[in-house]
DOGUZA-157113 format. One record per atom (N, C-alpha, C): residue number from 1; chain; x negated, y, z negated. Coordinates in Angstrom, 2 decimals, decimal comma, always signed. Layout:
% DOGUZA-157113
NUBA  num  cadena        X        Y        Z
NUBA  NUM       A        X        Y        Z
...
//
This chain:
% DOGUZA-157113
NUBA  num  cadena        X        Y        Z
NUBA    1       A  -127,21   +54,95  -105,45
NUBA    1       A  -126,85   +56,14  -106,20
NUBA    1       A  -125,56   +55,93  -106,98
NUBA    2       A  -125,52   +56,49  -108,11
NUBA    2       A  -124,33   +56,40  -108,95
NUBA    2       A  -123,57   +57,71  -108,86
NUBA    3       A  -122,31   +57,62  -108,50
NUBA    3       A  -121,47   +58,81  -108,42
NUBA    3       A  -120,59   +58,89  -109,65
NUBA    4       A  -120,56   +60,05  -110,24
NUBA    4       A  -119,74   +60,25  -111,42
NUBA    4       A  -118,43   +60,92  -110,98
NUBA    5       A  -117,40   +60,76  -111,78
NUBA    5       A  -116,10   +61,33  -111,47
NUBA    5       A  -115,99   +62,78  -111,89
NUBA    6       A  -117,08   +63,52  -111,82
NUBA    6       A  -117,05   +64,91  -112,25
NUBA    6       A  -116,72   +65,82  -111,08
NUBA    7       A  -115,95   +66,80  -111,34
NUBA    7       A  -115,60   +67,78  -110,33
NUBA    7       A  -116,64   +68,89  -110,34
NUBA    8       A  -116,97   +69,40  -109,16
NUBA    8       A  -117,90   +70,50  -109,07
NUBA    8       A  -117,24   +71,83  -109,39
NUBA    9       A  -115,93   +71,83  -109,54
NUBA    9       A  -115,19   +73,05  -109,82
NUBA    9       A  -115,26   +73,38  -111,31
NUBA   10       A  -115,53   +74,61  -111,58
NUBA   10       A  -115,59   +75,11  -112,95
NUBA   10       A  -114,18   +75,15  -113,52
NUBA   11       A  -114,05   +74,85  -114,81
NUBA   11       A  -112,73   +74,96  -115,45
NUBA   11       A  -112,46   +76,43  -115,76
NUBA   12       A  -111,20   +76,75  -115,97
NUBA   12       A  -110,82   +78,12  -116,31
NUBA   12       A  -111,44   +78,53  -117,64
NUBA   13       A  -111,45   +77,62  -118,60
NUBA   13       A  -112,07   +77,91  -119,90
NUBA   13       A  -113,55   +78,22  -119,74
NUBA   14       A  -114,26   +77,43  -118,92
NUBA   14       A  -115,68   +77,68  -118,67
NUBA   14       A  -115,88   +79,04  -118,00
NUBA   15       A  -114,98   +79,38  -117,09
NUBA   15       A  -115,06   +80,66  -116,40
NUBA   15       A  -114,94   +81,82  -117,40
NUBA   16       A  -114,00   +81,70  -118,33
NUBA   16       A  -113,83   +82,72  -119,38
NUBA   16       A  -115,13   +82,87  -120,17
NUBA   17       A  -115,66   +81,75  -120,63
NUBA   17       A  -116,87   +81,78  -121,46
NUBA   17       A  -118,05   +82,36  -120,68
NUBA   18       A  -118,21   +81,91  -119,44
NUBA   18       A  -119,34   +82,37  -118,62
NUBA   18       A  -119,30   +83,87  -118,37
NUBA   19       A  -118,12   +84,47  -118,37
NUBA   19       A  -118,00   +85,89  -118,06
NUBA   19       A  -117,73   +86,77  -119,27
NUBA   20       A  -117,77   +86,19  -120,45
NUBA   20       A  -117,46   +86,96  -121,66
NUBA   20       A  -118,45   +88,09  -121,92
NUBA   21       A  -119,67   +87,98  -121,43
NUBA   21       A  -120,68   +89,02  -121,63
NUBA   21       A  -120,90   +89,87  -120,37
NUBA   22       A  -120,19   +89,55  -119,30
NUBA   22       A  -120,34   +90,28  -118,04
NUBA   22       A  -119,67   +91,65  -118,18
NUBA   23       A  -120,41   +92,75  -117,90
NUBA   23       A  -119,83   +94,09  -118,10
NUBA   23       A  -118,66   +94,42  -117,17
NUBA   24       A  -118,47   +93,67  -116,09
NUBA   24       A  -117,34   +93,91  -115,20
NUBA   24       A  -116,03   +93,37  -115,77
NUBA   25       A  -116,11   +92,56  -116,82
NUBA   25       A  -114,94   +91,91  -117,38
NUBA   25       A  -114,61   +92,43  -118,77
NUBA   26       A  -113,33   +92,38  -119,07
NUBA   26       A  -112,84   +92,59  -120,43
NUBA   26       A  -112,18   +91,28  -120,83
NUBA   27       A  -112,61   +90,70  -121,93
NUBA   27       A  -112,06   +89,43  -122,41
NUBA   27       A  -111,43   +89,67  -123,77
NUBA   28       A  -110,16   +89,26  -123,90
NUBA   28       A  -109,44   +89,41  -125,16
NUBA   28       A  -108,77   +88,10  -125,54
NUBA   29       A  -108,84   +87,73  -126,79
NUBA   29       A  -108,07   +86,62  -127,34
NUBA   29       A  -107,07   +87,25  -128,30
NUBA   30       A  -105,80   +87,08  -127,99
NUBA   30       A  -104,76   +87,81  -128,70
NUBA   30       A  -103,71   +86,84  -129,24
NUBA   31       A  -103,36   +86,94  -130,53
NUBA   31       A  -102,27   +86,10  -131,03
NUBA   31       A  -100,96   +86,50  -130,37
NUBA   32       A  -100,09   +85,56  -130,15
NUBA   32       A   -98,82   +85,81  -129,46
NUBA   32       A   -97,96   +86,83  -130,19
NUBA   33       A   -98,11   +86,93  -131,50
NUBA   33       A   -97,25   +87,85  -132,25
NUBA   33       A   -97,55   +89,32  -131,95
NUBA   34       A   -98,62   +89,62  -131,21
NUBA   34       A   -98,89   +91,01  -130,84
NUBA   34       A   -97,82   +91,54  -129,89
NUBA   35       A   -97,11   +90,64  -129,22
NUBA   35       A   -96,06   +91,08  -128,30
NUBA   35       A   -94,98   +91,86  -129,04
NUBA   36       A   -94,74   +91,53  -130,30
NUBA   36       A   -93,79   +92,24  -131,16
NUBA   36       A   -92,49   +92,55  -130,44
NUBA   37       A   -91,98   +91,57  -129,77
NUBA   37       A   -90,67   +91,75  -129,12
NUBA   37       A   -89,60   +91,81  -130,19
NUBA   38       A   -88,61   +92,62  -129,97
NUBA   38       A   -87,48   +92,73  -130,88
NUBA   38       A   -86,64   +91,46  -130,74
NUBA   39       A   -86,81   +90,55  -131,68
NUBA   39       A   -86,11   +89,26  -131,57
NUBA   39       A   -84,60   +89,42  -131,53
NUBA   40       A   -84,10   +90,50  -132,10
NUBA   40       A   -82,64   +90,71  -132,08
NUBA   40       A   -82,14   +90,92  -130,65
NUBA   41       A   -83,01   +91,44  -129,78
NUBA   41       A   -82,61   +91,71  -128,40
NUBA   41       A   -82,82   +90,50  -127,48
NUBA   42       A   -83,38   +89,43  -128,03
NUBA   42       A   -83,65   +88,24  -127,21
NUBA   42       A   -82,52   +87,23  -127,31
NUBA   43       A   -82,34   +86,49  -126,23
NUBA   43       A   -81,37   +85,39  -126,26
NUBA   43       A   -81,98   +84,25  -127,09
NUBA   44       A   -81,19   +83,28  -127,44
NUBA   44       A   -81,70   +82,13  -128,20
NUBA   44       A   -82,76   +81,39  -127,40
NUBA   45       A   -82,58   +81,29  -126,10
NUBA   45       A   -83,56   +80,64  -125,23
NUBA   45       A   -84,89   +81,39  -125,24
NUBA   46       A   -84,83   +82,72  -125,15
NUBA   46       A   -86,05   +83,53  -125,17
NUBA   46       A   -86,74   +83,44  -126,53
NUBA   47       A   -85,95   +83,38  -127,61
NUBA   47       A   -86,53   +83,23  -128,95
NUBA   47       A   -87,27   +81,90  -129,07
NUBA   48       A   -86,65   +80,85  -128,52
NUBA   48       A   -87,28   +79,53  -128,55
NUBA   48       A   -88,59   +79,55  -127,77
NUBA   49       A   -88,59   +80,20  -126,61
NUBA   49       A   -89,81   +80,31  -125,81
NUBA   49       A   -90,89   +81,09  -126,56
NUBA   50       A   -90,50   +82,18  -127,22
NUBA   50       A   -91,44   +83,00  -127,97
NUBA   50       A   -92,07   +82,20  -129,12
NUBA   51       A   -91,26   +81,39  -129,80
NUBA   51       A   -91,78   +80,58  -130,91
NUBA   51       A   -92,76   +79,51  -130,44
NUBA   52       A   -92,70   +79,12  -129,17
NUBA   52       A   -93,60   +78,08  -128,66
NUBA   52       A   -94,97   +78,65  -128,27
NUBA   53       A   -95,11   +79,97  -128,24
NUBA   53       A   -96,39   +80,60  -127,89
NUBA   53       A   -97,32   +80,65  -129,09
NUBA   54       A   -98,62   +80,42  -128,84
NUBA   54       A   -99,61   +80,53  -129,90
NUBA   54       A  -100,53   +81,72  -129,69
NUBA   55       A  -101,17   +81,79  -128,52
NUBA   55       A  -102,06   +82,92  -128,27
NUBA   55       A  -102,24   +83,14  -126,78
NUBA   56       A  -102,80   +84,31  -126,47
NUBA   56       A  -103,08   +84,70  -125,11
NUBA   56       A  -104,58   +84,90  -124,96
NUBA   57       A  -105,17   +84,31  -123,93
NUBA   57       A  -106,56   +84,58  -123,56
NUBA   57       A  -106,48   +85,44  -122,31
NUBA   58       A  -107,00   +86,65  -122,39
NUBA   58       A  -106,87   +87,61  -121,30
NUBA   58       A  -108,26   +87,95  -120,76
NUBA   59       A  -108,38   +87,88  -119,44
NUBA   59       A  -109,63   +88,23  -118,75
NUBA   59       A  -109,26   +89,19  -117,63
NUBA   60       A  -109,83   +90,39  -117,67
NUBA   60       A  -109,56   +91,35  -116,61
NUBA   60       A  -110,86   +91,76  -115,94
NUBA   61       A  -110,79   +91,98  -114,65
NUBA   61       A  -111,91   +92,51  -113,87
NUBA   61       A  -111,45   +93,84  -113,31
NUBA   62       A  -112,06   +94,90  -113,76
NUBA   62       A  -111,71   +96,25  -113,31
NUBA   62       A  -112,59   +96,60  -112,10
NUBA   63       A  -111,99   +96,70  -110,93
NUBA   63       A  -112,72   +96,96  -109,69
NUBA   63       A  -113,11   +98,43  -109,58
NUBA   64       A  -114,37   +98,65  -109,18
NUBA   64       A  -114,87   +99,99  -108,88
NUBA   64       A  -115,59   +99,94  -107,54
NUBA   65       A  -115,99  +101,08  -107,03
NUBA   65       A  -116,77  +101,10  -105,79
NUBA   65       A  -118,09  +100,35  -105,98
NUBA   66       A  -118,68  +100,47  -107,16
NUBA   66       A  -119,98   +99,86  -107,43
NUBA   66       A  -119,92   +98,33  -107,53
NUBA   67       A  -118,77   +97,77  -107,90
NUBA   67       A  -118,71   +96,31  -108,08
NUBA   67       A  -117,75   +95,63  -107,09
NUBA   68       A  -117,48   +96,28  -105,97
NUBA   68       A  -116,53   +95,75  -104,99
NUBA   68       A  -116,95   +94,36  -104,47
NUBA   69       A  -118,24   +94,16  -104,25
NUBA   69       A  -118,72   +92,84  -103,78
NUBA   69       A  -118,51   +91,80  -104,87
NUBA   70       A  -118,80   +92,14  -106,10
NUBA   70       A  -118,58   +91,22  -107,23
NUBA   70       A  -117,11   +90,87  -107,36
NUBA   71       A  -116,24   +91,87  -107,16
NUBA   71       A  -114,81   +91,63  -107,22
NUBA   71       A  -114,41   +90,54  -106,23
NUBA   72       A  -114,88   +90,65  -104,99
NUBA   72       A  -114,55   +89,65  -103,96
NUBA   72       A  -115,01   +88,26  -104,38
NUBA   73       A  -116,24   +88,17  -104,88
NUBA   73       A  -116,81   +86,88  -105,30
NUBA   73       A  -116,05   +86,29  -106,48
NUBA   74       A  -115,79   +87,11  -107,49
NUBA   74       A  -115,13   +86,62  -108,70
NUBA   74       A  -113,68   +86,25  -108,44
NUBA   75       A  -113,01   +87,05  -107,63
NUBA   75       A  -111,62   +86,75  -107,27
NUBA   75       A  -111,55   +85,40  -106,54
NUBA   76       A  -112,48   +85,16  -105,65
NUBA   76       A  -112,52   +83,88  -104,92
NUBA   76       A  -112,77   +82,71  -105,87
NUBA   77       A  -113,62   +82,90  -106,87
NUBA   77       A  -113,89   +81,83  -107,85
NUBA   77       A  -112,63   +81,47  -108,62
NUBA   78       A  -111,91   +82,49  -109,09
NUBA   78       A  -110,69   +82,23  -109,87
NUBA   78       A  -109,65   +81,53  -109,00
NUBA   79       A  -109,48   +81,99  -107,78
NUBA   79       A  -108,51   +81,37  -106,88
NUBA   79       A  -108,86   +79,91  -106,62
NUBA   80       A  -110,16   +79,61  -106,49
NUBA   80       A  -110,60   +78,21  -106,28
NUBA   80       A  -110,26   +77,36  -107,50
NUBA   81       A  -110,47   +77,90  -108,69
NUBA   81       A  -110,14   +77,16  -109,92
NUBA   81       A  -108,64   +76,88  -109,97
NUBA   82       A  -107,84   +77,88  -109,63
NUBA   82       A  -106,38   +77,73  -109,73
NUBA   82       A  -105,80   +76,85  -108,62
NUBA   83       A  -106,58   +76,57  -107,58
NUBA   83       A  -106,10   +75,67  -106,52
NUBA   83       A  -106,21   +74,21  -106,93
NUBA   84       A  -106,90   +73,95  -108,04
NUBA   84       A  -107,04   +72,58  -108,54
NUBA   84       A  -105,66   +71,96  -108,69
NUBA   85       A  -105,55   +70,71  -108,32
NUBA   85       A  -104,24   +70,03  -108,32
NUBA   85       A  -103,65   +69,86  -109,72
NUBA   86       A  -104,47   +70,00  -110,76
NUBA   86       A  -103,89   +69,87  -112,11
NUBA   86       A  -103,01   +71,07  -112,46
NUBA   87       A  -103,19   +72,20  -111,78
NUBA   87       A  -102,33   +73,36  -111,99
NUBA   87       A  -101,10   +73,24  -111,10
NUBA   88       A   -99,94   +73,34  -111,71
NUBA   88       A   -98,67   +73,27  -110,97
NUBA   88       A   -98,08   +74,67  -110,90
NUBA   89       A   -97,61   +75,04  -109,71
NUBA   89       A   -97,07   +76,39  -109,54
NUBA   89       A   -95,67   +76,50  -110,12
NUBA   90       A   -95,48   +77,54  -110,91
NUBA   90       A   -94,18   +77,83  -111,50
NUBA   90       A   -93,46   +78,90  -110,69
NUBA   91       A   -94,18   +79,96  -110,32
NUBA   91       A   -93,57   +81,02  -109,52
NUBA   91       A   -94,64   +81,93  -108,94
NUBA   92       A   -94,29   +82,63  -107,88
NUBA   92       A   -95,15   +83,65  -107,28
NUBA   92       A   -94,67   +85,01  -107,75
NUBA   93       A   -95,60   +85,96  -107,84
NUBA   93       A   -95,28   +87,31  -108,27
NUBA   93       A   -95,62   +88,29  -107,15
NUBA   94       A   -94,79   +89,27  -106,96
NUBA   94       A   -95,07   +90,34  -106,01
NUBA   94       A   -94,50   +91,61  -106,62
NUBA   95       A   -95,37   +92,39  -107,25
NUBA   95       A   -94,93   +93,58  -107,97
NUBA   95       A   -95,53   +94,83  -107,35
NUBA   96       A   -95,17   +95,97  -107,88
NUBA   96       A   -95,75   +97,22  -107,40
NUBA   96       A   -97,24   +97,31  -107,71
NUBA   97       A   -97,72   +96,48  -108,64
NUBA   97       A   -99,12   +96,50  -109,03
NUBA   97       A   -99,98   +95,56  -108,17
NUBA   98       A   -99,37   +94,56  -107,57
NUBA   98       A  -100,11   +93,60  -106,77
NUBA   98       A   -99,39   +92,27  -106,71
NUBA   99       A  -100,11   +91,29  -106,20
NUBA   99       A   -99,54   +89,95  -106,05
NUBA   99       A  -100,13   +89,03  -107,11
NUBA  100       A   -99,41   +87,94  -107,36
NUBA  100       A   -99,91   +87,01  -108,35
NUBA  100       A   -99,18   +85,69  -108,29
NUBA  101       A   -99,54   +84,87  -109,25
NUBA  101       A   -98,95   +83,54  -109,33
NUBA  101       A   -98,91   +83,13  -110,80
NUBA  102       A   -97,92   +82,32  -111,15
NUBA  102       A   -97,83   +81,73  -112,48
NUBA  102       A   -97,93   +80,23  -112,28
NUBA  103       A   -98,91   +79,63  -112,95
NUBA  103       A   -99,12   +78,18  -112,87
NUBA  103       A   -99,14   +77,62  -114,27
NUBA  104       A   -99,04   +76,29  -114,37
NUBA  104       A   -99,06   +75,68  -115,69
NUBA  104       A   -99,78   +74,35  -115,68
NUBA  105       A  -100,18   +73,95  -116,87
NUBA  105       A  -100,76   +72,63  -117,13
NUBA  105       A   -99,84   +71,90  -118,09
NUBA  106       A   -99,65   +70,63  -117,86
NUBA  106       A   -98,81   +69,84  -118,75
NUBA  106       A   -97,64   +69,24  -118,00
NUBA  107       A   -96,72   +68,70  -118,76
NUBA  107       A   -95,52   +68,11  -118,18
NUBA  107       A   -94,48   +69,19  -117,92
NUBA  108       A   -93,59   +68,92  -117,00
NUBA  108       A   -92,58   +69,92  -116,62
NUBA  108       A   -91,70   +70,36  -117,79
NUBA  109       A   -91,49   +69,47  -118,74
NUBA  109       A   -90,61   +69,83  -119,86
NUBA  109       A   -91,38   +70,12  -121,15
NUBA  110       A   -92,73   +70,08  -121,09
NUBA  110       A   -93,53   +70,35  -122,28
NUBA  110       A   -94,89   +70,91  -121,85
NUBA  111       A   -94,90   +72,19  -121,51
NUBA  111       A   -96,11   +72,87  -121,04
NUBA  111       A   -96,97   +73,27  -122,23
NUBA  112       A   -98,28   +73,06  -122,10
NUBA  112       A   -99,20   +73,48  -123,14
NUBA  112       A  -100,01   +74,71  -122,76
NUBA  113       A  -100,07   +75,02  -121,46
NUBA  113       A  -100,80   +76,20  -121,01
NUBA  113       A  -100,16   +76,76  -119,76
NUBA  114       A   -99,94   +78,06  -119,77
NUBA  114       A   -99,45   +78,78  -118,58
NUBA  114       A  -100,54   +79,76  -118,19
NUBA  115       A  -100,80   +79,86  -116,89
NUBA  115       A  -101,81   +80,78  -116,39
NUBA  115       A  -101,13   +81,78  -115,47
NUBA  116       A  -101,30   +83,05  -115,79
NUBA  116       A  -100,76   +84,12  -114,97
NUBA  116       A  -101,95   +84,82  -114,32
NUBA  117       A  -101,97   +84,81  -112,99
NUBA  117       A  -103,03   +85,48  -112,24
NUBA  117       A  -102,42   +86,61  -111,44
NUBA  118       A  -102,95   +87,80  -111,60
NUBA  118       A  -102,50   +88,96  -110,84
NUBA  118       A  -103,68   +89,65  -110,20
NUBA  119       A  -103,51   +90,09  -108,96
NUBA  119       A  -104,61   +90,66  -108,20
NUBA  119       A  -104,14   +91,91  -107,47
NUBA  120       A  -104,90   +92,97  -107,62
NUBA  120       A  -104,66   +94,21  -106,90
NUBA  120       A  -105,96   +94,58  -106,21
NUBA  121       A  -105,96   +94,66  -104,90
NUBA  121       A  -107,19   +94,95  -104,15
NUBA  121       A  -107,77   +96,31  -104,53
NUBA  122       A  -106,96   +97,20  -105,05
NUBA  122       A  -107,45   +98,52  -105,45
NUBA  122       A  -108,03   +98,52  -106,87
NUBA  123       A  -107,40   +97,77  -107,78
NUBA  123       A  -107,74   +97,86  -109,20
NUBA  123       A  -108,52   +96,69  -109,77
NUBA  124       A  -108,41   +95,51  -109,20
NUBA  124       A  -109,08   +94,34  -109,75
NUBA  124       A  -108,08   +93,22  -110,00
NUBA  125       A  -108,43   +92,33  -110,92
NUBA  125       A  -107,53   +91,22  -111,21
NUBA  125       A  -107,50   +90,93  -112,70
NUBA  126       A  -106,48   +90,16  -113,08
NUBA  126       A  -106,34   +89,71  -114,47
NUBA  126       A  -105,91   +88,26  -114,46
NUBA  127       A  -106,45   +87,51  -115,40
NUBA  127       A  -106,04   +86,13  -115,62
NUBA  127       A  -105,63   +86,04  -117,08
NUBA  128       A  -104,41   +85,60  -117,31
NUBA  128       A  -103,90   +85,47  -118,67
NUBA  128       A  -103,56   +84,01  -118,91
NUBA  129       A  -104,22   +83,40  -119,87
NUBA  129       A  -103,90   +82,04  -120,28
NUBA  129       A  -102,97   +82,15  -121,47
NUBA  130       A  -101,78   +81,62  -121,33
NUBA  130       A  -100,80   +81,61  -122,41
NUBA  130       A  -100,82   +80,21  -123,00
NUBA  131       A  -101,31   +80,11  -124,22
NUBA  131       A  -101,43   +78,81  -124,88
NUBA  131       A  -100,30   +78,63  -125,86
NUBA  132       A   -99,73   +77,45  -125,84
NUBA  132       A   -98,60   +77,19  -126,72
NUBA  132       A   -98,44   +75,71  -126,95
NUBA  133       A   -97,29   +75,36  -127,41
NUBA  133       A   -96,98   +73,96  -127,70
NUBA  133       A   -95,61   +73,66  -127,14
NUBA  134       A   -95,56   +72,71  -126,22
NUBA  134       A   -94,29   +72,25  -125,63
NUBA  134       A   -93,43   +73,40  -125,10
NUBA  135       A   -94,05   +74,29  -124,34
NUBA  135       A   -93,30   +75,38  -123,73
NUBA  135       A   -92,44   +74,83  -122,59
NUBA  136       A   -91,23   +75,31  -122,49
NUBA  136       A   -90,32   +74,89  -121,42
NUBA  136       A   -90,43   +75,90  -120,28
NUBA  137       A   -90,70   +75,44  -119,03
NUBA  137       A   -90,90   +76,39  -117,92
NUBA  137       A   -89,71   +77,32  -117,69
NUBA  138       A   -88,50   +76,79  -117,76
NUBA  138       A   -87,32   +77,64  -117,53
NUBA  138       A   -87,23   +78,72  -118,61
NUBA  139       A   -87,49   +78,35  -119,84
NUBA  139       A   -87,46   +79,31  -120,93
NUBA  139       A   -88,58   +80,34  -120,76
NUBA  140       A   -89,75   +79,86  -120,32
NUBA  140       A   -90,90   +80,73  -120,18
NUBA  140       A   -90,63   +81,82  -119,13
NUBA  141       A   -90,01   +81,46  -118,02
NUBA  141       A   -89,68   +82,44  -116,99
NUBA  141       A   -88,75   +83,51  -117,57
NUBA  142       A   -87,77   +83,10  -118,36
NUBA  142       A   -86,87   +84,07  -118,99
NUBA  142       A   -87,63   +84,97  -119,96
NUBA  143       A   -88,59   +84,39  -120,69
NUBA  143       A   -89,38   +85,18  -121,62
NUBA  143       A   -90,24   +86,18  -120,86
NUBA  144       A   -90,83   +85,78  -119,74
NUBA  144       A   -91,61   +86,70  -118,91
NUBA  144       A   -90,76   +87,90  -118,50
NUBA  145       A   -89,52   +87,63  -118,12
NUBA  145       A   -88,61   +88,71  -117,72
NUBA  145       A   -88,31   +89,63  -118,91
NUBA  146       A   -88,15   +89,05  -120,08
NUBA  146       A   -87,89   +89,86  -121,28
NUBA  146       A   -89,10   +90,73  -121,60
NUBA  147       A   -90,30   +90,18  -121,47
NUBA  147       A   -91,53   +90,95  -121,72
NUBA  147       A   -91,64   +92,08  -120,71
NUBA  148       A   -91,37   +91,77  -119,45
NUBA  148       A   -91,46   +92,77  -118,40
NUBA  148       A   -90,49   +93,93  -118,65
NUBA  149       A   -89,31   +93,62  -119,19
NUBA  149       A   -88,30   +94,64  -119,44
NUBA  149       A   -88,47   +95,34  -120,79
NUBA  150       A   -89,32   +94,80  -121,65
NUBA  150       A   -89,50   +95,37  -122,99
NUBA  150       A   -90,35   +96,63  -122,92
NUBA  151       A   -90,14   +97,51  -123,86
NUBA  151       A   -90,96   +98,70  -123,99
NUBA  151       A   -92,10   +98,36  -124,95
NUBA  152       A   -93,26   +98,05  -124,39
NUBA  152       A   -94,39   +97,64  -125,21
NUBA  152       A   -95,32   +98,80  -125,55
NUBA  153       A   -94,97  +100,00  -125,14
NUBA  153       A   -95,78  +101,16  -125,48
NUBA  153       A   -95,80  +101,30  -127,00
NUBA  154       A   -96,93  +101,69  -127,52
NUBA  154       A   -97,05  +101,90  -128,95
NUBA  154       A   -97,26  +100,60  -129,72
NUBA  155       A   -97,27   +99,49  -129,05
NUBA  155       A   -97,47   +98,21  -129,73
NUBA  155       A   -98,91   +97,72  -129,52
NUBA  156       A   -99,80   +98,61  -129,05
NUBA  156       A  -101,18   +98,22  -128,83
NUBA  156       A  -101,41   +97,58  -127,47
NUBA  157       A  -100,37   +97,49  -126,67
NUBA  157       A  -100,52   +96,86  -125,37
NUBA  157       A  -100,57   +97,86  -124,23
NUBA  158       A  -100,38   +99,15  -124,50
NUBA  158       A  -100,41  +100,12  -123,42
NUBA  158       A  -101,78  +100,15  -122,76
NUBA  159       A  -102,86  +100,02  -123,55
NUBA  159       A  -104,20   +99,98  -122,99
NUBA  159       A  -104,38   +98,74  -122,12
NUBA  160       A  -103,87   +97,60  -122,58
NUBA  160       A  -103,96   +96,38  -121,79
NUBA  160       A  -103,17   +96,53  -120,50
NUBA  161       A  -101,99   +97,10  -120,56
NUBA  161       A  -101,19   +97,30  -119,35
NUBA  161       A  -101,95   +98,18  -118,37
NUBA  162       A  -102,63   +99,20  -118,87
NUBA  162       A  -103,42  +100,06  -118,00
NUBA  162       A  -104,56   +99,27  -117,35
NUBA  163       A  -105,24   +98,44  -118,13
NUBA  163       A  -106,36   +97,67  -117,59
NUBA  163       A  -105,90   +96,68  -116,53
NUBA  164       A  -104,75   +96,08  -116,74
NUBA  164       A  -104,24   +95,10  -115,79
NUBA  164       A  -103,64   +95,79  -114,57
NUBA  165       A  -102,87   +96,81  -114,79
NUBA  165       A  -102,13   +97,45  -113,71
NUBA  165       A  -102,87   +98,60  -113,04
NUBA  166       A  -103,90   +99,09  -113,70
NUBA  166       A  -104,64  +100,21  -113,11
NUBA  166       A  -104,10  +101,47  -113,59
//
């Protein structure tokens, strides 16, 4: 028998594509400039991090009583994908909305993809792929904090915040 070096684990990109038509999911591809952060309020480091972003691929699963079993299955699939050794952990999240993790692909000083996974047993989960070019992890963490502190209401993201946070 010939064994190939293929992994049986689905890639995150394949997972997005496979679920793009699933009614339990909302899939969005968003240019990074939708964040519309006030650059004047950002530090030079945060501005540099913002300029390194290209787009966001967002996948949310909104949990209901009717799809609770699907939620368990899909959440387990995403967690299995993110356990792959090619994903390096940047930080863990523990917010009022739920728990999560931020992981990345690439070199420590030149990240090309950051994955933010957040899970709330009551509301569902969200996976956000942040695609960019040579993102610096330290800068990215600062940018995440700036986004978290920014008032994004009225910028078209309030609906997304509701879908992610419940």
